[in-house]
FIMARSE-854063 format. One record per atom (N, C-alpha, C): residue in three letters; x, y, z. Coordinates in steps of 0.1 Angstrom, whole numbers, plus 2048, in hexadecimal, padded with zeros to 3 digits. Atoms other than C-alpha are relative to their C-alpha. Layout:
residues N
   res    xx    yy    zz
   Ala     X     Y     Z
...
This chain:
residues 323
   res    xx    yy    zz
   Met   80E   803   804
   Met   E64   8E9   5C1
   Met   7FF   7F2   7FB
   Asn   801   80E   804
   Asn   E6C   8C8   5B0
   Asn   801   7F7   80C
   Gln   7FE   808   7F4
   Gln   E77   8BA   5D2
   Gln   7F2   7FF   807
   Tyr   80D   800   7F9
   Tyr   E55   8C5   5E0
   Tyr   7F6   7F6   7FA
   Phe   809   809   807
   Phe   E42   8B2   5C5
   Phe   804   7F1   802
   Lys   7FB   80E   7FE
   Lys   E58   893   5CA
   Lys   7FB   7FB   80D
   Ile   804   804   7F3
   Ile   E50   893   5EF
   Ile   7F1   7FE   800
   Lys   80F   801   801
   Lys   E2B   899   5E8
   Lys   7FC   7F3   7F9
   Asn   804   80C   807
   Asn   E29   87D   5CF
   Asn   804   7F3   808
   Tyr   7FC   80C   7F8
   Tyr   E3C   865   5E6
   Tyr   7F6   7FE   80B
   Thr   80A   800   7F6
   Thr   E24   86E   602
   Thr   7F3   7FA   7FC
   Ser   80C   805   806
   Ser   E06   867   5EC
   Ser   801   7F1   7FD
   His   7FD   80F   803
   His   E15   846   5E0
   His   800   7F8   80D
   Phe   7FF   808   7F3
   Phe   E1C   83B   604
   Phe   7F2   7FF   806
   Lys   80E   801   7FA
   Lys   DF8   844   60F
   Lys   7F8   7F6   7F8
   Arg   807   80A   808
   Arg   DEA   830   5F2
   Arg   803   7F2   804
   Leu   7FB   80D   7FC
   Leu   DFF   812   5FC
   Leu   7FA   7FC   80D
   Ile   806   803   7F3
   Ile   DF2   814   620
   Ile   7F1   7FC   7FE
   Phe   80F   803   802
   Phe   DCD   815   615
   Phe   7FE   7F3   7F8
   Lys   801   80C   807
   Lys   DD3   7F9   5FD
   Lys   803   7F4   809
   Phe   7FD   80B   7F6
   Phe   DE3   7E4   619
   Phe   7F4   7FE   809
   Leu   80B   801   7F7
   Leu   DC6   7EC   630
   Leu   7F3   7FA   7FA
   Ser   80C   804   807
   Ser   DAC   7E3   616
   Ser   7FC   7F2   802
   Arg   803   80E   7FE
   Arg   DAF   7BE   61A
   Arg   7FA   7FC   80D
   Phe   805   802   7F3
   Phe   DA8   7C0   63F
   Phe   7F2   806   802
   Ile   80D   7F9   800
   Ile   D8C   7D9   63B
   Ile   7F5   7F7   7F9
   Arg   809   808   807
   Arg   D7C   7C1   622
   Arg   7FA   7F5   808
   Ile   806   80B   7F7
   Ile   D78   7A6   63C
   Ile   7F5   806   808
   Trp   80A   7FA   7F9
   Trp   D64   7BE   651
   Trp   7F4   804   7F7
   Glu   80A   7FA   809
   Glu   D51   7CC   633
   Glu   7F7   7F6   7FA
   Asn   807   80A   808
   Asn   D47   7AC   623
   Asn   7F2   7FC   805
   Asn   80D   803   7FB
   Asn   D2A   7A4   63A
   Asn   7F5   80B   7FC
   Phe   809   7F5   803
   Phe   D1A   7C6   633
   Phe   7FD   7FF   7F1
   Leu   802   801   80F
   Leu   D1F   7C2   60D
   Leu   7F6   7F4   7FD
   Ile   809   80B   803
   Ile   D0E   7A0   60E
   Ile   7F2   803   806
   Asn   80D   7FE   7FA
   Asn   CF2   7AA   626
   Asn   7F8   80B   7FA
   Tyr   808   7F5   805
   Tyr   CE9   7CB   617
   Tyr   801   801   7F0
   Gly   7FE   7FE   80F
   Gly   CF7   7C9   5F3
   Gly   7F8   7F6   7F8
   Asn   807   809   808
   Asn   CE3   7AB   5E9
   Asn   7F1   801   801
   Arg   80E   7FD   7FF
   Arg   CC1   7BA   5F2
   Arg   7FB   808   7F5
   Asn   805   7F6   80A
   Asn   CAA   7CE   5DC
   Asn   804   80E   804
   Leu   7FD   7F2   7FD
   Leu   CB3   7F2   5D9
   Leu   7F5   807   807
   Lys   80A   7F8   7F9
   Lys   CA1   808   5F2
   Lys   7FE   80D   7F8
   Leu   800   7F3   807
   Leu   CAA   828   5DF
   Leu   80A   7FF   7F4
   Leu   7F9   800   80D
   Leu   CBC   832   5BF
   Leu   80D   807   800
   Pro   7F4   7F8   802
   Pro   CDF   83C   5B5
   Pro   7FD   80B   7F6
   Ile   802   7F5   809
   Ile   CE1   85E   5A4
   Ile   80E   804   7FB
   Phe   7F3   7FD   806
   Phe   CFD   868   58C
   Phe   7FF   80E   7FA
   Ile   7FF   7F3   807
   Ile   D07   88C   582
   Ile   80B   7FF   7F6
   Phe   7F5   800   80A
   Phe   D1A   890   562
   Phe   7FD   80B   7F5
   Gly   800   7F7   80B
   Gly   D20   8A5   543
   Gly   80E   802   7FA
   Ala   7F3   7FD   805
   Ala   D3D   8B4   530
   Ala   808   807   80B
   Pro   7F8   7F9   7F6
   Pro   D5A   8C3   544
   Pro   7FC   80F   801
   Ile   802   7F2   7FE
   Ile   D56   8E6   553
   Ile   7F2   804   7FD
   Thr   80E   7FC   803
   Thr   D30   8E6   551
   Thr   7F8   803   80D
   Gly   806   7FD   7F3
   Gly   D29   8EB   577
   Gly   7FC   7F3   808
   Ser   803   80D   7F9
   Ser   D27   8C6   581
   Ser   805   800   80F
   Thr   7FA   800   7F3
   Thr   D3E   8CB   59F
   Thr   7F8   808   80A
   Ile   808   7F8   7F6
   Ile   D2B   8E8   5AF
   Ile   7F2   7FB   802
   Leu   80D   806   7FE
   Leu   D0A   8D7   5A8
   Leu   801   7F4   80A
   Tyr   7FD   80B   7F7
   Tyr   D18   8B8   5BA
   Tyr   801   805   80E
   Gln   7FE   7FA   7F3
   Gln   D23   8CE   5D7
   Gln   7F3   805   806
   Met   80D   7FA   7FB
   Met   D01   8DF   5D9
   Met   7F7   7F6   805
   Ile   80A   80B   7FD
   Ile   CED   8BF   5D9
   Ile   805   7F9   80D
   Thr   7FB   808   7F4
   Thr   D03   8AD   5F3
   Thr   800   809   80D
   Asn   801   7F7   7F4
   Asn   D03   8CC   60A
   Asn   7F2   802   805
   Arg   80D   7FC   7FC
   Arg   CDE   8D0   60B
   Arg   7F6   7F4   801
   Leu   809   80B   7FF
   Leu   CCE   8AE   606
   Leu   806   7F4   807
   Asp   7FC   80C   7F7
   Asp   CCF   88F   61C
   Asp   803   7F4   7F7
   Val   7FC   80A   809
   Val   CE2   879   604
   Val   80E   7FA   804
   Gln   7F3   805   7FE
   Gln   D00   862   605
   Gln   809   804   7F4
   Tyr   7F7   7FC   80A
   Tyr   D1F   86C   5F1
   Tyr   80E   7FC   804
   Ile   7F2   803   7FD
   Ile   D44   863   5EF
   Ile   807   80D   803
   Asp   7F8   7F4   7FD
   Asp   D56   87E   602
   Asp   80F   7FC   7FF
   Asn   7F1   802   801
   Asn   D7C   882   603
   Asn   806   7F6   809
   Ile   7FB   80A   7F7
   Ile   D81   86C   621
   Ile   7FB   7F2   7FB
   Ala   804   80D   805
   Ala   D6C   850   612
   Ala   807   7FB   7F4
   Cys   7F8   803   80D
   Cys   D7F   852   5F1
   Cys   80D   7FA   803
   Asn   7F3   807   7FC
   Asn   D9F   849   604
   Asn   7FE   7F1   801
   Phe   803   80F   7FF
   Phe   D8E   827   609
   Phe   7F8   7FC   7F4
   His   808   803   80C
   His   D82   824   5E5
   His   800   7F1   7FD
   Arg   801   80F   802
   Arg   D8A   7FE   5E6
   Arg   7F6   7FA   80A
   Asn   80A   804   7F6
   Asn   D72   7FC   604
   Asn   7F7   80B   802
   Ile   808   7F4   800
   Ile   D59   816   5FC
   Ile   7F5   800   80B
   Phe   80A   801   7F5
   Phe   D3F   809   615
   Phe   806   804   80D
   Phe   7F9   7FC   7F4
   Phe   D58   80C   631
   Phe   803   80F   800
   Gly   7FD   7F1   801
   Gly   D63   82F   625
   Gly   7F4   808   803
   Met   80B   7F8   7FE
   Met   D40   83C   625
   Met   7FA   7FD   80F
   Trp   803   802   7F2
   Trp   D39   82B   647
   Trp   808   808   809
   Leu   7F6   7F8   7F8
   Leu   D58   83C   655
   Leu   7FC   80E   800
   Ser   803   7F2   802
   Ser   D4E   85D   647
   Ser   7F3   804   808
   Asn   80D   7FE   7F8
   Asn   D2B   85A   657
   Asn   803   800   80F
   Lys   7FC   800   7F1
   Lys   D3B   852   679
   Lys   807   80D   804
   Leu   7F8   7F4   7FD
   Leu   D52   870   677
   Leu   7F8   80D   7FE
   Phe   807   7F3   804
   Phe   D3B   88A   667
   Phe   7F1   800   802
   Lys   80E   801   7FF
   Lys   D18   87D   66D
   Lys   7FA   804   7F3
   Asn   806   7FB   80C
   Asn   D02   890   655
   Asn   802   80E   7FE
   Arg   7FE   7F2   801
   Arg   D12   8B1   657
   Arg   803   805   7F2
   Pro   7FD   7FB   80D
   Pro   D14   8C7   638
   Pro   80E   803   7FF
   His   7F2   7FC   801
   His   D36   8CE   629
   His   802   80F   7FD
   Asn   7FF   7F1   802
   Asn   D2E   8F3   620
   Asn   80B   804   7F7
   Ser   7F4   7FC   808
   Ser   D48   8F4   605
   Ser   7FB   801   7F1
   Ser   802   7FE   80E
   Ser   D46   901   5E1
   Ser   80D   801   7F9
   Ile   7F2   7FF   805
   Ile   D6C   8FF   5DB
   Ile   804   7F4   7F8
   Ser   7FA   80B   808
   Ser   D7B   8E9   5C0
   Ser   80A   805   7F7
   Ser   7F6   7FC   80A
   Ser   D98   8E9   5A8
   Ser   7FF   7F6   7F5
   Phe   802   809   80B
   Phe   D8F   8D9   586
   Phe   7F9   7F4   805
   Gly   808   80B   7FC
   Gly   D76   8C3   598
   Gly   806   7F9   80D
   Asn   7FA   806   7F5
   Asn   D8E   8BA   5B4
   Asn   7FD   808   80D
   Thr   804   7F9   7F4
   Thr   D81   8C2   5D7
   Thr   809   7FD   80C
   Ser   7F8   806   7F5
   Ser   D9D   8B2   5EC
   Ser   805   80B   809
   Ala   7FB   7F5   7F8
   Ala   DAA   8D4   5F8
   Ala   7F6   806   809
   Ser   80B   7FA   7F8
   Ser   D89   8DD   608
   Ser   7FB   7F7   80B
   Gly   804   808   7F4
   Gly   D87   8C2   622
   Gly   7FC   7F1   7FD
   Leu   803   80E   801
   Leu   D80   89D   628
   Leu   7F1   7FD   7FE
   Arg   80E   802   801
   Arg   D5A   8A2   629
   Arg   7FA   804   7F2
   Thr   805   7FB   80D
   Thr   D57   8B2   606
   Thr   7FF   7F5   7F6
   Pro   802   80B   809
   Pro   D4A   89D   5EA
   Pro   80B   7FE   7F6
   Ser   7F5   803   809
   Ser   D63   88B   5D4
   Ser   7FA   7F9   7F4
   Glu   804   808   80C
   Glu   D60   87F   5B0
   Glu   804   7F2   801
   Cys   7FB   80D   7FD
   Cys   D75   861   5BB
   Cys   800   7F6   7F4
   Gly   7FF   809   80C
   Gly   D7D   852   599
   Gly   807   7F3   804
   Phe   7FA   80D   7FC
   Phe   D92   838   5AC
   Phe   7F6   7F5   803
   Phe   80A   80B   7FD
   Phe   D73   826   5B7
   Phe   7FC   7F9   7F3
   Trp   805   806   80C
   Trp   D68   820   593
   Trp   80C   7F9   7F9
   Tyr   7F4   806   807
   Tyr   D8C   818   587
   Tyr   803   7F2   806
   Arg   7FE   80D   7FB
   Arg   D8B   7F9   59D
   Arg   7FB   7F5   7F6
   Trp   805   809   80A
   Trp   D77   7E9   580
   Trp   803   805   7F2
   Leu   7FF   7FA   80E
   Leu   D7D   800   562
   Leu   80E   805   7FC
   Pro   7F3   7FB   804
   Pro   D9B   80A   54D
   Pro   802   80E   803
   Thr   7FD   7F2   7FD
   Thr   DAD   82A   554
   Thr   804   808   7F4
   Asp   7FC   7F9   80C
   Asp   DB7   832   530
   Asp   7F5   804   7F7
   Arg   80C   7FB   808
   Arg   D94   837   522
   Arg   7F4   800   809
   His   80C   7FE   7F7
   His   D72   841   52F
   His   7F4   7FA   7FA
   Phe   80B   806   806
   Phe   D59   834   516
   Phe   800   7F1   802
   Ile   802   80E   7FE
   Ile   D4C   812   520
   Ile   7F4   7FA   7F9
   Asp   80B   806   808
   Asp   D38   7FD   508
   Asp   7FB   7F3   807
   Phe   806   80C   7FA
   Phe   D22   7DF   50F
   Phe   809   7F4   802
   Asn   7F7   80C   7FF
   Asn   D3E   7C6   509
   Asn   80D   803   807
   Asp   7F4   7FD   7FA
   Asp   D58   7D8   51D
   Asp   800   7FD   80F
   Phe   801   803   7F2
   Phe   D4D   7CB   53F
   Phe   7F9   7F2   801
   Ser   806   80D   7FE
   Ser   D43   7A9   54D
   Ser   7F4   801   809
   Lys   80C   800   7F7
   Lys   D23   79F   55F
   Lys   805   801   80F
   Lys   7FA   800   7F3
   Lys   D39   79A   57E
   Lys   803   80E   805
   Thr   7FD   7F2   7FD
   Thr   D45   7BE   57D
   Thr   7F3   808   803
   Ala   80D   7F9   7FE
   Ala   D21   7CB   57A
   Ala   7FA   7FC   80E
   Glu   806   805   7F3
   Glu   D16   7B5   598
   Glu   808   806   80C
   Glu   7F7   7FB   7F5
   Glu   D34   7C1   5AE
   Glu   7FD   80E   802
   Ile   803   7F1   7FF
   Ile   D2D   7E6   5A7
   Ile   7F2   801   806
   Arg   80D   7FF   7FA
   Arg   D08   7E1   5AE
   Arg   7FF   7FC   80F
   Gln   800   805   7F2
   Gln   D0E   7CE   5CE
   Gln   806   80B   80A
   Glu   7F9   7F7   7F7
   Glu   D26   7E8   5DD
   Glu   7F7   80D   802
   Ile   808   7F4   7FF
   Ile   D10   806   5D5
   Ile   7F2   7FD   806
   Thr   80C   804   7F9
   Thr   CF0   7F4   5DF
   Thr   801   7FF   80F
   Ala   7FE   801   7F2
   Ala   CFF   7EC   600
   Ala   800   80D   807
   Val   800   7F3   7FA
   Val   D06   810   607
   Val   7F2   807   801
   Ile   80E   7FA   800
   Ile   CE3   81C   5FD
   Ile   7F7   7F9   80A
   Asn   809   807   7F7
   Asn   CD1   801   611
   Asn   804   801   80F
   Tyr   7FB   7FF   7F2
   Tyr   CE7   804   630
   Tyr   7FC   80E   806
   Phe   802   7F3   7FC
   Phe   CE4   82A   632
   Phe   7F1   805   7FE
   Asn   80E   7FD   803
   Asn   CC0   82A   624
   Asn   7FF   80E   7FA
   Lys   800   7F4   807
   Lys   CC9   848   60E
   Lys   804   7FE   7F1
   Pro   7FB   801   80D
   Pro   CCD   84E   5E9
   Pro   80F   804   800
   Ile   7F2   7FC   801
   Ile   CF2   851   5DE
   Ile   802   807   7F3
   Ile   7FE   7F8   80C
   Ile   CFE   86B   5C6
   Ile   80E   800   7FC
   Phe   7F2   800   805
   Phe   D1D   869   5B0
   Phe   801   80C   7F6
   Lys   7FD   7F7   80B
   Lys   D2C   885   59C
   Lys   80D   7FB   7FA
   Asn   7F4   806   806
   Asn   D43   875   583
   Asn   7FD   802   7F1
   Leu   802   7FD   80E
   Leu   D46   884   560
   Leu   802   7F4   7F7
   Asn   7FE   80C   808
   Asn   D53   863   552
   Asn   7F3   7F7   7FF
   Ala   80C   808   7FF
   Ala   D32   853   55C
   Ala   7F7   803   7F4
   Gly   808   7FD   80C
   Gly   D22   865   53E
   Gly   804   7F7   7F4
   Gln   7FB   809   80A
   Gln   D37   84E   528
   Gln   7FF   7F1   804
   Arg   801   80E   7FA
   Arg   D2E   82F   53D
   Arg   7F2   7FC   802
   Leu   80F   802   7FD
   Leu   D08   82F   53B
   Leu   7FD   7F1   7FD
   Arg   803   80E   804
   Arg   D09   80C   52B
   Arg   804   7F7   80C
   Leu   7FC   807   7F4
   Leu   D1B   7FF   54A
   Leu   7F6   802   80B
   Ile   80A   7FC   7F5
   Ile   D04   812   562
   Ile   7F3   7F9   7FD
   Gln   80C   806   803
   Gln   CE6   804   550
   Gln   800   7F1   804
   Ala   7FE   80E   7FC
   Ala   CF3   7E1   557
   Ala   800   7FE   80F
   Cys   7FF   800   7F2
   Cys   CF9   7E9   57B
   Cys   7F3   805   807
   Phe   80C   7F9   7FA
   Phe   CDB   800   582
   Phe   7F7   805   7F6
   Pro   80A   7FB   80A
   Pro   CC0   801   568
   Pro   7F6   80A   805
   Glu   809   7F7   7F9
   Glu   CAC   815   581
   Glu   806   80E   804
   Ala   7F8   7F5   7FC
   Ala   CC7   830   586
   Ala   7FA   80D   7FB
   Lys   804   7F2   805
   Lys   CC0   856   583
   Lys   80C   808   7FD
   Phe   7F5   7F8   805
   Phe   CD5   870   572
   Phe   7FD   80F   7FF
   Ile   801   7F2   802
   Ile   CDB   895   573
   Ile   80B   804   7F5
   Phe   7F7   7FD   80B
   Phe   CEA   8A1   552
   Phe   801   80F   7FF
   Ile   7FE   7F2   800
   Ile   CF8   8C4   554
   Ile   807   805   7F3
   Lys   7FB   7FB   80C
   Lys   CFF   8D8   535
   Lys   803   80F   801
   Arg   7FC   7F2   7FF
   Arg   D0D   8FA   52D
   Arg   801   805   7F1
   Asn   7FD   7FA   80D
   Asn   D10   912   50F
   Asn   80D   7FA   7FB
   Pro   7F4   807   804
   Pro   D29   8FF   4FA
   Pro   80C   809   7FE
   Tyr   7F4   7F7   801
   Tyr   D3E   91E   4F4
   Tyr   807   802   80D
   Phe   7F9   7FD   7F3
   Phe   D44   925   519
   Phe   806   7F3   805
   Thr   7F9   80C   7FC
   Thr   D4B   900   51F
   Thr   80D   7FE   7F9
   Ala   7F3   801   808
   Ala   D65   900   503
   Ala   80A   80A   804
   Gln   7F7   7F5   7FB
   Gln   D74   921   50F
   Gln   806   7FB   80D
   Asp   7FB   804   7F3
   Asp   D78   913   532
   Asp   809   7F4   7FF
   Ile   7F7   80B   802
   Ile   D87   8F3   526
   Ile   80E   805   7FB
   Leu   7F4   7FB   805
   Leu   DA1   906   512
   Leu   808   808   80B
   Glu   7F9   7F9   7F5
   Glu   DA9   91D   530
   Glu   805   7F7   80B
   Ser   7FC   80A   7F6
   Ser   DAB   8FF   547
   Ser   80D   7FA   7FB
   Lys   7F3   805   806
   Lys   DC6   8F0   530
   Lys   80B   809   803
   Arg   7F6   7F6   7FF
   Arg   DD9   910   531
   Arg   805   802   80F
   Lys   7FD   7FE   7F2
   Lys   DD7   913   557
   Lys   808   7F4   805
   Leu   7F9   80C   7FC
   Leu   DE3   8EF   55A
   Leu   80E   7FE   7FA
   Gly   7F3   800   807
   Gly   E01   8F6   544
   Gly   800   7F6   7F4
   Leu   801   809   80C
   Leu   DF4   8E0   527
   Leu   801   808   7F3
   Lys   801   7F9   80D
   Lys   DF7   8E9   502
   Lys   7F1   800   7FC
   Asp   80E   7FF   805
   Asp   DD7   8F3   4F1
   Asp   7FC   7F3   7F9
   Glu   803   80C   807
   Glu   DD9   8D3   4DC
   Glu   7FF   7F4   808
   Asp   800   80C   7F7
   Asp   DDD   8BC   4FA
   Asp   7F2   7FD   804
   Tyr   80E   804   7FC
   Tyr   DBE   8A8   502
   Tyr   7FF   800   810
   Trp   802   7FF   7F2
   Trp   DB0   8AE   525
   Trp   7F2   7FB   804
   Ser   80C   804   7F9
   Ser   D95   89E   53B
   Ser   7F9   7F5   7F9
   Val   807   80C   804
   Val   D79   886   531
   Val   801   7FD   7F1
   Lys   7FD   805   80E
   Lys   D7E   871   512
   Lys   7F4   7F9   7FA
   Pro   80B   807   807
   Pro   D61   868   4FB
   Pro   805   7F4   7F8
   Lys   7FE   80D   808
   Lys   D5F   849   4E5
   Lys   80B   803   7F5
   Asn   7F7   7FD   80B
   Asn   D73   85A   4C9
   Asn   80C   808   804
   Ile   7F5   7F9   7FA
   Ile   D8F   866   4DE
   Ile   80D   801   7F7
   Leu   7F4   800   809
   Leu   DAB   85B   4C6
   Leu   7FF   80A   7F5
   Lys   802   7F7   80B
   Lys   D9C   86F   4AA
   Lys   801   80F   805
   Leu   800   7F2   7FA
   Leu   D97   88E   4C0
   Leu   80F   805   802
   Lys   7F2   7FC   7FD
   Lys   DBC   88D   4C9
   Lys   808   805   7F4
   Thr   7F9   7FC   80C
   Thr   DC6   893   4A5
   Thr   7FB   80D   7FB
   Met   806   7F3   805
   Met   DB1   8B3   4A1
   Met   808   80C   806
   Lys   7FB   7F3   7FB
   Lys   DBC   8D7   4A5
   Lys   7F7   804   80C
   Trp   807   7FE   7F3
   Trp   DB2   8E5   4C7
   Trp   7F2   806   7FF
   Pro   80E   7FB   800
   Pro   D93   8F9   4BD
   Pro   7F6   7F5   7FD
   Glu   809   80B   804
   Glu   D83   8DB   4AC
   Glu   800   7F5   80B
   Gln   7FF   80B   7F6
   Gln   D90   8C2   4C7
   Gln   7F7   804   80C
   Ile   808   7FC   7F4
   Ile   D81   8D6   4E4
   Ile   7F1   800   7FE
   Val   80F   7FF   802
   Val   D5F   8DD   4D5
   Val   7FB   7F2   7FD
   Lys   805   80D   803
   Lys   D5C   8B9   4C8
   Lys   801   7F7   80C
   Gln   800   808   7F3
   Gln   D66   8AB   4EA
   Gln   7F3   802   807
   Val   80D   7FD   7F9
   Val   D48   8BD   4FA
   Val   7F4   7F9   7F8
   Tyr   80B   805   808
   Tyr   D32   8B3   4DD
   Tyr   7FE   7F1   801
   Tyr   801   80E   800
   Tyr   D3A   88E   4DD
   Tyr   7FD   7FA   80E
   Leu   803   804   7F3
   Leu   D39   88B   502
   Leu   7F1   801   803
   Glu   80E   7FE   7FF
   Glu   D16   899   502
   Glu   7F8   7F7   7F7
   Arg   807   809   809
   Arg   D0B   885   4E4
   Arg   7FF   7F2   805
   Gln   801   80D   7FB
   Gln   D14   865   4F5
   Gln   7F6   7FF   80B
   Ile   80A   800   7F5
   Ile   CFF   86E   513
   Ile   7F2   800   7FA
   Val   80E   7FF   806
   Val   CE1   878   4FE
   Val   7FC   7F3   7F9
   Arg   803   80D   807
   Arg   CE3   857   4EA
   Arg   7FE   7F5   80A
   Asp   801   80B   7F7
   Asp   CE8   841   508
   Asp   7F6   802   80B
   Gln   80B   7FE   7F6
   Gln   CCE   851   51E
   Gln   7F3   7F8   7FC
   Lys   80B   808   804
   Lys   CB5   83D   509
   Lys   7FF   7F3   806
   Leu   7FF   80D   7F9
   Leu   CC0   81F   51D
   Leu   7F7   800   80D
   Phe   807   7FE   7F3
   Phe   CAC   82D   53B
   Phe   7F3   807   7FD
   Pro   80D   7F8   801
   Pro   C89   83A   541
   Pro   802   80F   7FF
   Val   7FF   7F1   802
   Val   C84   85E   536
   Val   800   807   80D
   Asp   802   7F8   7F3
   Asp   C7A   869   559
   Asp   80C   7FE   809
   Asn   7F5   802   7F7
   Asn   C9B   85D   567
   Asn   80C   80A   7FD
   Phe   7F6   7F6   803
   Phe   CAE   87A   557
   Phe   7FB   80E   803
   Leu   803   7F2   7FD
   Leu   CAE   89E   563
   Leu   80B   808   7F9
   Glu   7F7   7F8   807
   Glu   CBF   8B7   54C
   Glu   800   80E   805
   Leu   7FE   7F3   7FB
   Leu   CCD   8D7   559
   Leu   80A   808   7F8
   Glu   7F6   7F7   806
   Glu   CDF   8F5   54B
   Glu   808   807   80A
   Tyr   7F7   7FA   7F6
   Tyr   CFD   905   55C
   Tyr   7FA   80D   805
   Val   805   7F3   7FC
   Val   CEC   927   55C
   Val   7F4   7FF   809
   Asp   80B   802   7F7
   Asp   CCE   918   56F
   Asp   805   801   80E
   Leu   7FB   800   7F2
   Leu   CE5   916   58E
   Leu   7FF   80E   806
   Glu   802   7F3   7FB
   Glu   CE0   93C   591
   Glu   7F4   800   80A
   Asn   80C   801   7F7
   Asn   CBE   934   5A0
   Asn   801   7F3   808
   Gln   7FC   80C   7F9
   Gln   CCC   91B   5B9
   Gln   7F4   7FA   807
   Gln   80C   806   7F8
   Gln   CAB   917   5CD
   Gln   7F7   7F8   7F7
   Leu   808   807   80A
   Leu   C97   90E   5AE
   Leu   806   7F3   7FC
   Val   7F9   80C   804
   Val   CB1   8F5   5A2
   Val   7FF   7F6   80B
   Phe   800   808   7F4
   Phe   CB3   8E7   5C5
   Phe   7F3   7F8   802
   Glu   80D   806   7FF
   Glu   C8E   8E1   5C7
   Glu   7FD   7F5   7F5
   Asn   802   809   80B
   Asn   C8D   8D0   5A5
   Asn   808   7F3   803
   Ile   7F7   80B   7FD
   Ile   CAA   8B9   5AF
   Ile   7FA   7F8   80C
   Lys   805   807   7F4
   Lys   C9B   8B1   5D1
   Lys   7F4   7F7   7FC
   Lys   80B   807   804
   Lys   C7B   8A6   5C1
   Lys   804   7F4   7F7
   Phe   7FB   80A   809
   Phe   C8E   892   5A6
   Phe   806   7F5   807
   Ile   7F8   80A   7F8
   Ile   CA4   880   5BF
   Ile   7F7   7F9   80A
   Gly   809   805   7F5
   Gly   C89   87C   5DA
   Gly   807   7FF   80D
   Ala   7F8   7FF   7F4
   Ala   CA0   886   5F6
   Ala   7FB   80C   809
   Ser   804   7F6   7F7
   Ser   C99   89B   615
   Ser   80B   80A   802
   Asp   7F6   7F5   7FD
   Asp   CAB   8BB   620
   Asp   80A   7FB   80B
   Lys   7F6   803   7F5
   Lys   CCB   8B8   635
   Lys   7FF   80B   80A
   Glu   800   7F6   7F6
   Glu   CCA   8C9   656
   Glu   80D   808   7FF
   Glu   7F5   7F6   800
   Glu   CE0   8E8   656
   Glu   806   802   7F2
   Gly   7FC   7FE   80D
   Gly   CE6   8E5   631
   Gly   7FC   80E   7FB
   Arg   803   7F2   805
   Arg   CE8   907   620
   Arg   804   802   7F2
   Glu   7FC   7FD   80E
   Glu   CEB   917   5FE
   Glu   80F   803   800
   Leu   7F1   7FD   802
   Leu   D0F   919   5F1
   Leu   801   80C   7F7
   Ser   7FD   7F4   809
   Ser   D1E   937   5DF
   Ser   803   7FB   7F2
   Ile   7FE   804   80E
   Ile   D1A   932   5BA
   Ile   800   80C   7F7
   Ile   7FF   7F4   809
   Ile   D26   94C   5A1
   Ile   800   7FB   7F1
   Ile   800   804   80F
   Ile   D1C   947   57C
   Ile   806   80B   7F8
   Asn   7F9   7F5   807
   Asn   D34   95A   566
   Asn   802   7FC   7F2
   Glu   7FF   804   80E
   Glu   D2E   955   541
   Glu   804   80C   7F7
   His   7FA   7F5   808
   His   D45   96E   52F
   His   80B   7FB   7F7
   Glu   7F5   803   809
   Glu   D5C   96C   512
   Glu   80D   805   805
   Thr   7F4   7FC   7FA
   Thr   D7F   96D   51F
   Thr   80C   7FE   7F7
   Leu   7F5   803   80A
   Leu   D94   961   501
   Leu   802   80C   7F7
   Asn   7FE   7F6   80A
   Asn   DA3   976   4E6
   Asn   7F6   7FE   7F4
   Lys   80A   801   80B
   Lys   D8E   97D   4C7
   Lys   802   7F4   7F6
   Asn   7FD   80B   809
   Asn   DA0   963   4B2
   Asn   7FC   7F3   805
   Asp   804   80D   7F9
   Asp   D9B   947   4CB
   Asp   7F1   7FF   800
   Ile   80F   800   800
   Ile   D76   951   4CF
   Ile   7FB   7FC   7F3
   Ser   805   803   80D
   Ser   D71   950   4AA
   Ser   802   7F1   7FC
   Leu   7FD   80E   803
   Leu   D82   92E   4A6
   Leu   7F6   7F6   807
   Leu   809   809   7F8
   Leu   D6D   91E   4C1
   Leu   7F1   801   7FB
   Lys   80E   7FE   805
   Lys   D4C   92D   4B5
   Lys   7FE   7FA   7F2
   Lys   802   805   80D
   Lys   D52   922   492
   Lys   7FE   7F0   801
   Glu   802   80E   7FE
   Glu   D56   8FE   49D
   Glu   7F3   7FC   807
   Ile   80D   802   7FA
   Ile   D37   900   4B3
   Ile   7F5   801   7F6
   Gln   80B   7FE   80A
   Gln   D21   90D   497
   Gln   7FF   7F5   7F6
   Ala   800   80B   80A
   Ala   D2B   8F0   481
   Ala   7F9   7F3   805
   Leu   805   80C   7FA
   Leu   D1B   8D7   499
   Leu   7F1   802   804
   Asp   80E   800   7FC
   Asp   CF7   8CD   4A1
   Asp   7FE   7FD   80F
   Trp   800   802   7F2
   Trp   CF3   8D3   4C6
   Trp   7F2   7FD   805
   Asp   80D   803   7FC
   Asp   CCE   8CC   4C6
   Asp   7FD   7F1   800
   Ser   802   80E   802
   Ser   CCC   8A8   4B9
   Ser   80D   7F8   800
   Tyr   7F3   807   800
   Tyr   CF2   8A0   4B9
   Tyr   801   7F6   7F4
   Glu   7FE   808   80C
   Glu   CF0   892   496
   Glu   80B   806   7F7
   Asp   7F5   7FB   809
   Asp   D0F   894   47F
   Asp   7FA   804   7F3
């Protein structure tokens, strides 16, 4: 088994080196498009999906990209995250506008379900941002960084003449950067009953072989403090502070640029779809269909764990997010 993982890691490392080597040559081809399309006014808007972990963001992303005529980074394009314009151009040549018809993911990772399925593609953002923290303040990026990000995404939008949608939970902690890049951007903020979010974070840790006290997934501004807490408080406050940052920073944008959804809303997929379609301003995708979505909100932990989590939840203000 150890030999298997060694071979797998070696293969992944070798593949990354190949794409890194090819990147410099692809950039020569890509530059004309970035200049010609990336320096024009935006035709349409970028849309970002985010929230706390395990709140339904991935299935929402899959639903939207399967049914609406939008651009998104799929798994083949993500391989070219250093040349995202080329990656999305290549994807379009291979797949045209076909739906991916997949609702499969593992902790947000869709790589096992095919090259056409939508990817979170954190590698794209890590070209400019640190990998050891997720909150980005106004003084954590340069004007050049904001200009480069805007140019690359604008080129994709203008060339394909479609809105582009990103699902990246870390983006909820980067609204200050996004405001500098795209003050006109739109956002879909998905929330869930905090108990079930916390329960699923705990169960995700256990499935991954982590200790309950180990920190997992998106890191809010106060990550160092959270790491010192016992697991019930840490998990609940992870969700709380991630959402609080989003609520506070959404004031940087027009009110109408935010659409808030609840996880349980996805049970009525058609109604949610129509609301999102109107919000994004995108048309239907030919052959796109509804995906299978199962909403399962049940307590699965033992009574002691349930009690510990609910005690921490009840101690916080989930309406105004004020301490």
